[in-house]
N, C-alpha and C positions, 0 to 999 in steps of 0.2 A: 255884904255889901248888896246889896238885891238890883243884879243889872239890869236894866230895861235893855230893849232890842233897839231902840233909838240911840241908845248909849253905847252900846256894843257894836254900833255901823257908825256913828259918829267918832269913836275911839279906833277904828281899822282903816275909817279914812283919813286920820290923823297921820297913819303909817304912811299910805302914802305921798302925805304931801313932807314930812320929814325925812323920809327915805326916795326922795326924787330917783336918783341916782341909780340904786338898785331895783326899784320897781321900773325905770323904766329897760332896766337889762332884760327884766322880765317878757313884760310886752313884747319888746322888742323881737326877741326871741320867738316866742311863739308865733307872734303875728307874722312873722318871715317865714319861719317855716311852712306854717299853717297856709298862710296866703296864695304862695305859689302853688301849693298843692289842690287847691280850693278851685283856683285858675283853671289850673289843668283839668279838674272835673264839669266846671262848667264847659271847657276846650272839647271835653271828651264825648259827652253829651252831645252837644251843638254838632260835632264832625261826624261823629255815628248818623245823624239826621242828613247830613250833606250827603254823607257818603253812600248811603242806601239809596238817598234819591241818584245821585248820580249813576252807580250803578245798574238800578232798574233803567235808568235812561238807556243803556247801552242799548238794552235790548228793547225798545220803543215805550219802555214802563212795564211791560208785563214782565214775570219771574217767574221761568223756567225748574224746576224743581224733579229732580226722580227720587220717591217714595219708597222707601221698605218698610216693612214688620218682621218684627219676630228675629231669635236669633238662627242664623246658621248654622249647621249639625256640620259637622266634618264628617263625610263619608266616602268611602272607599271605590272609583268605577274602573274598569276595566280601558283598555287603551285598544284602539285597532293602529296597524302600523305599516300596512300594507294597501295598495288602490283595490286592491280585489278583497278587500273586506270592507268595502265602501257602502255596502248593503246595509250591514249591521246599525251605521248612523243614523239616527234620527234627527233633521235638522228642522223639527218643525217644532218652535216654540211653544213653554207650558205657560200656565197663570197659576200662581196660588191663590185658589178662590176666596180661602177664609182670611188672608194677608188681604187681597185685594178689595173686599167688602169692608174692612178695618179704615182701610186708608182712605176710599171715598167717600167714608161716613167722617172721617176727620177734615179730609180735603172740603166738605162739603160746609164742614163747622165754622172754618175760617173763610168762606165765600171764597174757594178756588174752585177748580173744575178739573177732572181728569181728562187729559186730550187724546191719551194715547200710549204708547208704548214704547221703548227700545229694547235691544238687547244685543249681544253678542257674542261671535264665533271667536275661541283663541286659537287660529293657528301660530304662527312664528310671529304673529304679528294681528291686534285685535282686530275682529271684522266688525265694527258694529252698523248694526241695523235701526233704524227708527219710523214710525209712522207716517207717512205723508200728511197725516192729519196735525203732528205734532210741529212740523216744520213750514208749513201754508205758509207763516208771515216770511219766511226768510225765502224762498225757492221766488227765483223770478220766471215770471210766466211766461215770457218769449224764448226761454231757454230751455221749459219744460215742454216747450209746446214743440220747440225744432228738435227734440232727443232723437236721436240718432237710431235705427234700426240697430237692435243688438246690444247697445250700449246700457249701461247701468246709472240710472241718474243718482246723485250722490251729490253730495254737501260738503264741501270743504273750501279752504281758505283758497283764493284766488292763487295762482301760479303752484300749487302745492305738488309738490312731488314723492314719490314714495320713498322714504328714508332709507339710506346705506348703513351697513354696520361693517365694524373689521370683526374678521374671524379669519381664526387662522392665521391669523399675518397679512390677509388680503381680504379685500372690497365686497361686503355680502350682499349681493343684488339679487337674493331671491325674489324678495318680495316685488322688486320692480320688475323682474321678468315673467310671473306670475302672474300681473295685472296685466301688464301689456296696455295697451291703451283704449281697456274695455269700460273706463270711467268717464263717466262724462258730468263738469260738473254743472247744475244747474241754480245751484246759489250757493250764498256764502254765510257762516254764523259767525254773528257778530265776535269780536276778540280785543282783547286789551294789548297795550304796549308791552313788550315784556320788561319784569323788573319791576319796579315800584315806584306811586304816583309821589315822589319826594319835591321837595322846591332845592332850587338851587342854593350854594351857601347856608349860611346857619341858620335854622329857620328854627325854633321850638315846635313846632307844626312838626317836624320831619321825626320825634319822637312819636308818633302817633301814626303819621303816613309811613314811619318804614317796617310798619307791622304787616300793611295790606296786601298781599297777594294779585296778581292779576291773574288772567286766562287767556291763553294765545291761543288753544282751541287749534292742534294742529294735527288733529286726525280727520280720517275720511268716515264720512256715516252712507250707507246706504238705504235708500230710500224706497221704503215697502208701501205699495200704492196699493195692495191686495190682489195682484195678478199673477203672484208665484213665481214672478222673474228672481224674486231674490235667491228663493231654495235654489231654483235651477244653476244661479250663477254658482252662490256658494257649492253646491255640488262637484260643480265642475273644480273650482279652487282648491278646495280637498283634495280631489283628486290629483291633481297636479302637486297641490305640496304632500300628500303620502307618499309620489313617487321621487321623492329629495330624499338624500341620504340622512339617516339619522332625525326620521320626523314619525312623530304619534302622534293621537287624537281622541281627547279624553271622551267617553258614551256618557259621561256625564249630561242630563236629560240641559237643554239649553232653556233657561228661564225670564219671561219678560220683567220686568221694572216700567212703572209704573210713573207717567209723567204728570204731574200736575201743572198748570197754571194761576198765577195770584196777579189780581190788578195791582194790590196793594203790597208794597213791600214788607211792610208790618206785619199783614196777615203772614206771611208766607215767613217770616222769621218764625211769628207765633204758631203757625203748624208744625215746625221743626224744631223749637223748644219746650223743653220740659215745665208743667206749672209752679214747681218747686219753685222759690228765688229766696236769696238772703242779700240784703243792701243792694238791692238792683242785680244781683248774679244770678244766673242761669244754674239751678243744681242738675246733674245727670246723676240719674243713680241707674242699678242694672233694671229698677222697673221699668222706665221709659224704653218701649221697645220699637219707638216709631223713630226709624233712621232717613233723612232726609242729606241731599248736598245738592250744590248748582250743578244744572245738567247744561246752561248755557249762562253765561254770565257770572258774578261774583257776590252775588247778594246775600244769601247765604256764608261765606267764607267773611265776608265786611261784619255781619252780626258776629259772627263768632271772634274775629279777632277784637273788638268790643268789648266782647262779653269777658276775656282773657285781660285785657286792659283794665278790666274794672276791680278784676281779682289783684292783679298788680296794685293799682294805686290804693285798694284796702290795707293789704300790706304794708305799705308806703307809710299810710295813714297811721298804722300802729308801728310801726316803727320811730314816727316822728314824734308820737306820743312818749314813748321810753327818751328818746332826747329829751325831748320839753320838759317831761318829769325831773331830768338827772339835773339839767342846768335850772330850774324852778327849785330842787331842793337842798342844791348846794348853796343859791344863792340866799334861800328863805333861811338855810339854817344860819347862815352867817348874819344875817339880820335879827336872828334869834340873841344870837350871842352881841350881837352890838346894844339890844334891846334888854338886857339881863336887868340892868336899874328900873326900867318900865315894868317890867315882870315883877321885880319884888314891889314894888310901888303899889302894883293892882294888888299882889296877895297882901300887905300891909294894911292895905284898905278893906279885906275881907270879900276878896273876887275870889270864887273857889276854882279849881283848875276849868272846869266846865267852862266857866264863865270865859275863860283866859282862849280855850280851845276854839271858842263861838268868835272872840275877836278876832285873833287871828284865821281863821276859817273864813270869816268876812272878808277880811283884808284882800285873802289870795283869790274871793272869788271874786270879788271889785277889779283884782287885777285882772280875771281873765275876761270877765266883761268887759274891760279895756280892751286886751288881745283880739278878742271876737270883733270889736267894731275896726280896730287896725286891720285885723286879718281880711274884712268885706271890705275894705278900703283898698287893700293890694290886689284882691284877687281881681276886681273891677278893672283895676290901671292895669294889669297886665293883662287881662282879656281885651282890654281895648285897646292898649300897645300892639299886640298880635293884629287884631282888626285893620288897625292903620295900615299894617305893612301888609299883611299879608291876602288879604281878600282877593286881590287882581290878581297876583300871579297863581294863587291858589286857586282860583274857578277856570283861568286860563290851562295850567298844567292839568287840572283834570277834563277838560275839552278834550286836550290833546290824549293824556293816557285811554279814556273810554272813547274815544273815538267820537263826540255827540258833535250833534248838530249846531248845537246851541250854546251858550257858555252856562253853567249850573247854576242855583241861587248857592250861594254859600252862608252857611248858618255855624257862627263861635261862638255863640252864646246860648246854654239851654239848663233851665234852672231843674233840677233832680235832688232826689233825697237824699243825696251823699253830702248836700249841704249843712243839712241837720245833723247829719253826723259827726261832719266833721266839729260842729258848734258843740255836739254832746261829749266830742274827745274832749277838747279844750276847758270846758267847765269841767272835765274828769282828773284836769291836772290840780286843781286845789284840794279837793277833798286826799289826793294822794301824796303830795306834795307835805302836807299836814299830817299824816300818816307817819310817813317817814322822819318827820322831825318831832314827833311825840314826844321822846325821851327828852330832848335839848328845854322842857318845858318843866322838868323836875325839878323840885327844891335844893336837890344836890347838886345839880348841873349849873344852875342858876347863882347858887351861894358859890360855887367854882369860877364863874365866869367873873363876880364881883369880887372875890378874893384876889384873880389875875387882873384887875383894873386897877 
């Protein structure tokens, strides 16, 4: 029999009509499995836009990152352990000129600007130092102008106190005693609430929100205004520190780290991310030598979290493909067994094996197309339901978590390339299901089923 495509299409469609229940089982299985995951894809990309905007709002819309280039090589340095050896210590921070130039070029490429440096001296506690040009936005002008003589201008949380530690069964107050009342707060670095920005009760968005970290910024930062006060202060602190029991200080040179500022969170993320990606996932390799992390705020942490979540979503999608194929194969195999008289009839009328394969492949493709329509419908219903119940609470929670002046704009839906990837996965079910059931179309198997009937 010379089978035309239109005939194959008509015969395949008649299979759907004749086997409504089994067809519905396959369609519902595929659409329910992939409808929810497609909805989560829409939510994830929409939430990424929301969270990047909210995290940038925490620092007034600007993103501050610390930028490095190259791989650090482990080198051993001598230590000093006595105040008498303090002359051996060089407290002047150094810059890697080659790395600095590469960073500046890449920062400019992504419309950012280098606004200064930070560095730290590692005693028993890190004494962080930052250029005044970096933290101008966070300095209270009145507090700066009223800076008492002999005090160190410092950025730190309001009410900050030096931490104490359990040491030998007793409270270790050495840092507190060493600092005394030498620090003077001239401003506050923005911070989030501790914990995660999750919503109360059961909410699908908590799957996403629970992966996001806060930044409480509990350290103090000495502000370097170029007057030399920082070096003098640190030499005094180091002298007191080395006078304490079991203290030592490495002679490793203190290295400056570049601080860059971006006005667009997406540009900041692009700077910190490699160009290579697959299915929307950034792929890091040893060739990518630009390291970056948030100095203040959580914008890069948010982007990194969503990059990880996309990897997990792809893994889930592949797993669902396996589940859907198993269900489709089992259901389809039973359907072929039921269709043994029809297959035998096709053969008696002169249909070749390839003709039969085409009829049933078209049947499976039609089921997948119907499943795609149902999947999209379920995804939109899922996102719509979440939006209806969660937009208000989420805006209020993010305002509270990031200490924002205004409610942030919430985006819960964003179209992305994963949509097409999911559609491709669903369509893949058809040829895979046919492949795993090919032996059931053999003349021997059909004859056996006819005999059983």
